[in-house]
C-alpha positions in Angstrom: -10.4 4.1 -39.9 -9.3 7.2 -38.1 -6.3 8.7 -39.9 -6.4 8.7 -43.6 -2.6 9.6 -44.4 0.1 7.8 -46.2 -0.8 4.4 -44.6 -4.3 4.9 -43.4 -6.0 5.9 -46.5 -4.4 3.1 -48.6 -5.3 0.5 -45.6 -8.9 1.7 -46.4 -8.5 1.0 -50.1 -7.1 -2.4 -49.4 -9.8 -3.3 -47.1 -12.6 -2.2 -49.6 -11.0 -4.1 -52.6 -11.2 -7.1 -50.4 -15.0 -6.7 -49.7 -14.9 -4.8 -46.4 -17.1 -1.8 -45.5 -15.0 1.0 -44.3 -15.9 4.3 -42.3 -13.4 6.9 -42.9 -12.6 9.9 -40.7 -9.7 12.1 -40.7 -8.8 15.6 -39.3 -8.8 16.8 -43.1 -12.2 16.5 -44.7 -10.5 16.4 -48.1 -9.2 12.9 -47.5 -12.6 11.8 -46.3 -14.2 12.9 -49.4 -11.5 11.4 -51.6 -12.1 7.9 -50.1 -15.9 8.5 -50.1 -15.5 8.7 -53.9 -14.0 5.2 -53.9 -16.7 3.8 -51.8 -15.9 4.4 -48.1 -18.6 5.8 -45.8 -17.6 9.4 -44.8 -17.5 10.5 -41.1 -16.8 14.2 -40.7 -16.9 13.7 -36.9 -15.9 10.9 -34.5 -19.6 10.7 -33.4 -20.8 10.2 -37.1 -18.0 7.4 -37.4 -19.3 5.7 -34.3 -22.9 5.9 -35.4 -22.0 4.3 -38.8 -20.5 1.3 -37.3 -22.3 -1.7 -36.4 -21.8 -3.4 -33.0 -19.6 -4.6 -31.8 -17.5 -1.8 -33.4 -13.8 -1.9 -34.4 -12.2 1.4 -34.6 -8.8 1.6 -36.1 -6.3 4.5 -35.4 -3.7 5.4 -37.9 -2.6 8.6 -36.2 0.7 9.7 -34.8 1.8 8.4 -31.6 1.5 11.7 -29.8 -2.1 12.1 -30.4 -3.2 8.5 -29.8 -4.4 9.4 -26.2 -6.4 12.3 -27.5 -8.1 10.1 -29.9 -9.0 7.4 -27.6 -10.2 10.0 -25.2 -12.5 11.5 -28.0 -13.8 7.9 -28.7 -14.3 6.3 -25.3 -17.6 8.3 -24.3 -19.1 7.2 -27.8 -18.3 3.5 -27.5 -20.1 0.5 -26.0 -18.9 -2.3 -23.7 -17.5 -5.0 -26.3 -16.3 -2.4 -28.8 -12.3 -2.6 -29.8 -9.7 0.1 -30.4 -6.8 -0.6 -32.5 -3.7 1.5 -32.4 -1.9 0.9 -35.8 0.7 3.7 -35.3 4.2 3.5 -33.7 3.4 3.9 -30.2 5.7 2.8 -27.4 4.7 -0.5 -26.0 4.5 0.7 -22.5 1.8 3.0 -23.4 -0.2 0.0 -24.6 -0.2 -1.6 -21.1 -1.7 1.6 -19.7 -4.3 2.0 -22.4 -5.4 -1.7 -22.5 -6.0 -1.5 -18.6 -7.8 1.8 -18.9 -10.1 0.5 -21.6 -10.7 -2.8 -20.0 -12.0 -1.0 -17.0 -14.5 0.5 -19.3 -15.6 -2.7 -21.0 -13.7 -1.8 -24.1 -10.9 -3.9 -26.0 -7.6 -2.6 -27.1 -5.3 -4.1 -29.6 -1.8 -2.7 -30.6 -0.9 -3.3 -34.1 2.5 -2.6 -35.4 2.1 -2.2 -39.4 4.9 -2.3 -41.8 4.4 -1.8 -45.6 4.6 2.0 -46.1 3.3 3.8 -49.2 3.4 0.4 -51.1 1.1 -1.6 -48.8 -2.1 -0.9 -50.8 -0.6 -3.3 -53.4 1.9 -5.3 -51.4 0.1 -5.8 -48.3 0.8 -4.9 -44.7 2.9 -6.9 -42.3 0.8 -6.8 -39.0 2.2 -7.4 -35.7 -0.6 -7.6 -33.1 -0.8 -7.6 -29.3 -3.9 -8.1 -27.0 -6.6 -10.5 -26.0 -6.4 -13.5 -28.1 -10.3 -13.8 -28.4 -10.6 -10.4 -29.9 -7.8 -11.0 -32.3 -9.6 -14.1 -33.4 -12.6 -12.1 -34.0 -11.2 -9.8 -36.4 -8.9 -12.3 -38.4 -10.8 -11.5 -41.6 -9.6 -8.0 -41.3 -5.9 -8.8 -40.7 -6.0 -11.3 -43.4 -7.2 -8.8 -45.8 -4.6 -6.2 -45.0 -1.7 -8.9 -44.9 0.3 -9.7 -48.0 -0.9 -13.3 -48.2 1.0 -16.5 -48.3 2.2 -15.9 -51.8 4.2 -12.8 -50.7 7.3 -15.0 -50.1 8.4 -18.8 -51.0 7.3 -21.2 -48.3 9.8 -22.1 -45.4 10.6 -25.7 -45.3 9.5 -27.6 -42.2 6.6 -25.2 -41.6 3.0 -26.1 -41.1 0.8 -23.3 -41.5 0.0 -20.4 -39.1 -1.0 -16.9 -39.6 2.5 -15.6 -39.8 2.7 -17.4 -43.4 0.0 -15.1 -44.4 1.8 -11.7 -43.0 0.1 -11.2 -39.6 0.7 -12.7 -36.1 -0.8 -12.4 -32.8 2.4 -11.9 -30.9 1.1 -11.9 -27.4 -0.8 -9.8 -24.7 -1.1 -6.1 -24.9 2.1 -4.1 -25.9 3.5 -7.4 -27.7 2.6 -6.1 -31.2 4.3 -2.7 -30.8 7.2 -4.4 -28.9 7.9 -6.6 -32.0 7.4 -3.7 -34.5 10.0 -1.5 -32.1 12.7 -4.2 -32.9 11.6 -4.5 -36.3 12.3 -0.8 -36.9 15.5 -0.9 -35.0 16.7 -3.9 -37.2 15.7 -1.5 -40.3 18.0 1.1 -38.8 21.0 -1.3 -38.9 20.2 -2.8 -42.2 19.9 0.7 -43.8 23.2 1.8 -42.1 25.0 -1.4 -43.4 24.0 -0.6 -47.1 24.9 3.1 -46.6 28.3 2.4 -45.3 28.9 -0.2 -48.0 27.9 1.9 -50.8 30.0 4.8 -49.2 33.1 2.7 -49.2 32.4 1.9 -53.1 31.7 5.6 -53.8 35.3 6.5 -52.4 37.1 3.6 -53.8 38.6 6.2 -56.5 40.4 8.3 -53.6 43.7 7.4 -55.0 43.0 8.8 -58.5 44.3 12.3 -59.6 41.9 15.0 -58.4 40.2 12.6 -56.1 43.5 12.0 -54.1 42.7 13.2 -50.5 45.0 15.2 -48.2 47.5 13.1 -46.2 46.8 14.8 -43.1 43.2 13.9 -43.3 43.3 10.4 -44.9 47.0 8.9 -44.9 47.2 6.7 -48.0 50.2 4.6 -48.4 49.2 3.0 -51.8 46.8 5.3 -53.7 47.3 3.0 -56.7 45.1 0.6 -54.7 42.1 3.0 -55.1 41.5 3.7 -58.6 38.2 2.3 -59.1 35.3 4.3 -60.5 32.4 2.1 -59.4 28.8 2.5 -60.9 26.5 2.2 -57.8 23.5 2.1 -60.1 24.8 -0.8 -61.7 26.1 -2.8 -58.5 22.9 -2.1 -56.7 21.0 -3.6 -59.5 23.4 -6.5 -59.7 23.1 -7.4 -56.0 19.3 -7.6 -56.3 19.7 -11.0 -58.3 21.0 -14.0 -56.6 23.0 -12.0 -53.9 22.5 -13.0 -50.2 22.1 -9.3 -49.3 19.0 -8.7 -51.7 16.1 -7.4 -50.0 13.2 -4.7 -50.6 15.6 -2.1 -49.2 18.0 -3.0 -52.0 15.4 -2.9 -54.4 14.7 0.7 -53.1 18.4 1.5 -53.4 18.4 0.6 -57.0 15.3 2.8 -57.7 17.0 5.6 -55.9 20.4 5.4 -57.8 18.6 5.0 -61.1 16.6 8.2 -60.5 19.4 10.3 -58.9 23.0 8.6 -59.0 24.5 11.0 -56.8 21.5 11.4 -54.6 21.9 15.2 -55.0 18.2 15.9 -53.9 19.0 14.6 -50.5 21.0 16.6 -47.7 21.8 13.3 -45.6 20.1 14.7 -42.4 18.5 11.2 -41.4 15.6 11.4 -38.9 14.5 8.9 -36.3 11.2 8.2 -35.3 11.8 6.9 -31.7 11.7 3.1 -32.3 15.7 2.6 -32.3 15.8 4.6 -29.2 13.1 2.4 -27.4 14.9 -0.9 -28.6 18.3 0.3 -27.0 16.3 1.4 -23.7 14.8 -2.3 -23.7 18.1 -3.7 -24.5 19.8 -2.1 -21.6 16.9 -3.1 -19.2 17.4 -6.7 -20.3 21.2 -6.6 -20.6 21.2 -7.5 -24.1 24.1 -6.4 -26.3 23.0 -4.5 -29.5 26.0 -3.1 -30.8 24.9 -2.7 -34.6 21.6 -1.4 -33.6 23.2 1.4 -31.4 25.8 2.4 -33.9 23.1 2.9 -36.5 21.0 5.1 -34.3 23.9 7.2 -33.3 25.0 7.6 -36.9 21.5 9.2 -37.4 22.2 11.6 -34.6 25.6 12.5 -36.2 24.0 13.0 -39.5 22.1 15.9 -38.1 24.9 17.7 -37.0 24.7 16.5 -33.3 28.5 15.5 -33.5 29.8 18.9 -34.6 30.6 20.2 -31.2 32.4 16.9 -30.3 34.1 17.1 -33.5 35.4 20.5 -32.8 36.5 19.5 -29.5 38.7 16.7 -31.1 40.2 19.3 -33.4 41.0 21.5 -30.5 42.9 18.9 -28.5 44.9 17.8 -31.6 45.9 21.5 -32.0 46.7 21.6 -28.3 48.9 18.6 -28.0 50.5 18.6 -31.8 49.8 22.0 -33.2 47.7 20.3 -36.0 45.7 22.6 -38.0 42.3 21.7 -39.5 42.1 21.3 -43.2 40.2 24.3 -44.6 37.1 23.3 -46.6 37.5 24.2 -50.4 
């Protein structure tokens, strides 16, 4: 394993717990030594990493997408034909097509693995979406099965007759397929999170008609303030919806935990980052002429949260002032 951050280190721990021998390498030696104490074989250099692995070697990268090619360039001269490199980060699937061909020309195999599970994957398991040559994927089924959540992670689906997807991992197709599926997975995640955020925001503001909560009529015309007199407890509602509701999910579990720890979410500024997959999914949707309204809206809302809409909003205020003399409400 190259890259022992929030996911890579715990993936090593899960693999070792399942009986696999792991060689650990990272840019920070501290992480290497920590895992060595837990049973991993330490490798302070990529040369030491390759030397410690039996042939055919499997090197799994859990590094940022921006440095994957650098990591591969450092490994290729040290590897032998038949060895395999797995990119488990969030790379663009089109980069996988180039890498797979480049490595094939050198007799090496390349798999792209979309990994979902976050910081809880060590115990919950990792959902794996894999692209690459079928025979190479088959060779490393024990590794994928050890990392995956397993069949008991979800109730059985009526009408199914087995398959690796029930275990929590899937060979999705040739090179790039794993990261393509993970790309769309993350875009869906954006949309789901945005839907929860908007819904809870409506609940939070449902007291806008009460006394000091009443909003300025110029900003929010409210004909019937008596309709909005509710002080909802978001902590309790999120907990309620976890049980028996059709909107229950792990994201809702995390929502309940967040509200329990910080009901007003005061520790957060609300500037939401995006890691690229939402943008790439919309680019693919555009190429394929497939409508993706919700995914687009959720991505653009993240841009807005970071202040990217500020100039546009100033422009709107300028036009309202220009045609109607409307003044902006001053912030209190």
